[in-house]
GUNU-121536 format. One line per 5 residues: number of its first residue (from 1); for each residue x, y, z of N, C-alpha, C. Coordinates in pm, whole numbers, plus 50000, padded with zeros to 5 digits. Layout:
N
NUM> X:Y:Z:X:Y:Z:X:Y:Z | ... .
This chain:
90
1> 49930:50661:51943:50033:50559:51954:49983:50429:51893 | 50071:50359:51824:50035:50231:51765:50016:50127:51875 | 49918:50042:51854:49898:49932:51948:50017:49838:51938 | 50029:49750:52035:50137:49652:52033:50131:49574:51902 | 50245:49557:51838:50250:49493:51707:50339:49371:51709 .
6> 50303:49273:51631:50390:49160:51604:50471:49198:51481 | 50599:49167:51482:50681:49207:51369:50796:49110:51349 | 50850:49114:51228:50974:49042:51198:51049:49124:51094 | 51179:49104:51091:51265:49180:51000:51323:49087:50895 | 51340:49143:50776:51399:49072:50664:51501:49166:50601 .
11> 51585:49117:50513:51684:49198:50444:51767:49280:50544 | 51812:49215:50649:51893:49279:50753:51824:49402:50810 | 51693:49396:50821:51617:49508:50876:51568:49606:50773 | 51601:49585:50646:51556:49676:50540:51410:49657:50505 | 51352:49545:50544:51211:49515:50520:51153:49469:50652 .
16> 51050:49536:50697:50983:49498:50822:50842:49451:50790 | 50804:49341:50849:50668:49289:50838:50600:49317:50971 | 50494:49395:50968:50423:49433:51090:50281:49380:51088 | 50235:49333:51202:50093:49299:51217:50034:49404:51310 | 49961:49495:51252:49901:49606:51325:49754:49617:51287 .
21> 49677:49691:51366:49535:49709:51330:49521:49774:51193 | 49429:49723:51112:49404:49777:50978:49300:49888:50988 | 49347:50008:51019:49256:50122:51026:49326:50247:50973 | 49248:50352:50951:49301:50474:50891:49410:50539:50975 | 49391:50541:51105:49489:50605:51194:49624:50533:51188 .
26> 49623:50402:51195:49747:50325:51190:49814:50340:51054 | 49734:50335:50946:49791:50350:50812:49857:50486:50796 | 49791:50592:50839:49847:50727:50826:49974:50740:50909 | 49973:50687:51027:50091:50696:51114:50209:50618:51056 | 50184:50496:51014:50291:50414:50955:50347:50478:50830 .
31> 50260:50526:50743:50307:50586:50618:50383:50715:50644 | 50347:50786:50747:50424:50905:50785:50563:50868:50834 | 50570:50763:50913:50700:50718:50966:50790:50669:50852 | 50736:50583:50766:50817:50527:50659:50862:50634:50559 | 50776:50730:50533:50813:50839:50441:50934:50915:50493 .
36> 50941:50933:50625:51053:51002:50686:51187:50931:50665 | 51181:50803:50636:51302:50725:50611:51322:50694:50463 | 51238:50753:50378:51248:50727:50235:51187:50595:50194 | 51102:50539:50277:51041:50409:50248:50894:50421:50219 | 50825:50311:50231:50681:50308:50208:50619:50192:50286 .
41> 50487:50196:50299:50414:50089:50365:50309:50035:50268 | 50295:49904:50264:50199:49838:50176:50108:49750:50259 | 49978:49758:50234:49882:49672:50303:49890:49534:50239 | 49933:49435:50316:49952:49301:50262:49834:49209:50291 | 49776:49220:50409:49669:49130:50447:49571:49206:50536 .
46> 49444:49194:50501:49339:49257:50582:49205:49197:50540 | 49107:49218:50625:48973:49172:50592:48911:49255:50481 | 48799:49207:50430:48731:49273:50318:48693:49418:50351 | 48643:49443:50470:48603:49579:50508:48724:49673:50511 | 48834:49628:50568:48954:49712:50574:49008:49737:50434 .
51> 49007:49638:50348:49056:49655:50211:48968:49754:50133 | 48841:49761:50166:48752:49856:50099:48782:50000:50144 | 48829:50017:50266:48855:50150:50323:48997:50200:50301 | 49093:50110:50301:49233:50150:50302:49300:50124:50167 | 49379:50217:50119:49454:50190:49996:49564:50087:50023 .
56> 49585:49999:49926:49690:49897:49940:49827:49962:49936 | 49845:50055:49840:49973:50123:49824:49960:50270:49863 | 50071:50330:49886:50072:50473:49914:50035:50550:49788 | 49976:50667:49803:49943:50747:49685:50069:50774:49602 | 50055:50764:49471:50169:50789:49382:50177:50936:49346 .
61> 50298:50982:49322:50318:51117:49269:50251:51122:49131 | 50203:51238:49089:50130:51249:48962:50205:51190:48841 | 50332:51215:48829:50407:51164:48714:50414:51011:48719 | 50440:50957:48835:50446:50812:48848:50308:50749:48827 | 50203:50815:48874:50067:50764:48854:50033:50758:48706 .
66> 50075:50859:48631:50051:50860:48486:50126:50745:48419 | 50247:50718:48463:50324:50606:48409:50257:50473:48443 | 50209:50458:48565:50138:50337:48606:50017:50313:48518 | 49940:50419:48494:49820:50407:48409:49859:50368:48266 | 49966:50425:48214:50010:50396:48078:50055:50251:48065 .
71> 50128:50200:48162:50173:50061:48159:50052:49967:48168 | 49961:49997:48259:49840:49915:48274:49761:49915:48143 | 49745:50031:48080:49670:50041:47954:49738:49962:47842 | 49871:49962:47841:49945:49890:47737:49930:49738:47752 | 49930:49689:47875:49922:49545:47898:49778:49495:47912 .
76> 49687:49585:47947:49548:49546:47973:49453:49654:47919 | 49448:49671:47787:49368:49779:47730:49218:49767:47757 | 49170:49646:47785:49027:49628:47815:48996:49634:47964 | 49098:49652:48045:49083:49664:48191:49011:49543:48252 | 49056:49424:48214:48996:49302:48267:49082:49235:48374 .
81> 49210:49270:48383:49300:49206:48478:49299:49280:48611 | 49241:49218:48711:49237:49272:48847:49198:49419:48854 | 49085:49457:48799:49047:49599:48804:49032:49647:48949 | 49095:49759:48979:49087:49817:49112:49167:49747:49219 | 49242:49646:49185:49315:49568:49286:49431:49646:49346 .
86> 49510:49712:49261:49626:49785:49311:49588:49928:49348 | 49517:49994:49257:49470:50129:49280:49323:50133:49240 | 49243:50205:49312:49098:50204:49292:49057:50235:49148 | 49122:50330:49085:49080:50373:48952:49158:50308:48838 | 49235:50206:48866:49313:50139:48761:49270:49993:48752 .
């Protein structure tokens, strides 16, 4: 069960901002819940240790991941702009 969370709603409830513990269990649980509704969860704020352990975005489907890599390569062929910031290997 998720610990007590602070939250607020935006976009008439279409966007929820949650303050929950930044750990693997909470991330997996939240991402499972949001996937069931066709949504996603993004890590917005966390300490350095949590950011090193947890992905910021949900894993991308292979086709979308290939598109992400292609766009990144087109705009940043030398890989100097925020390397690893969005996805570890990009």
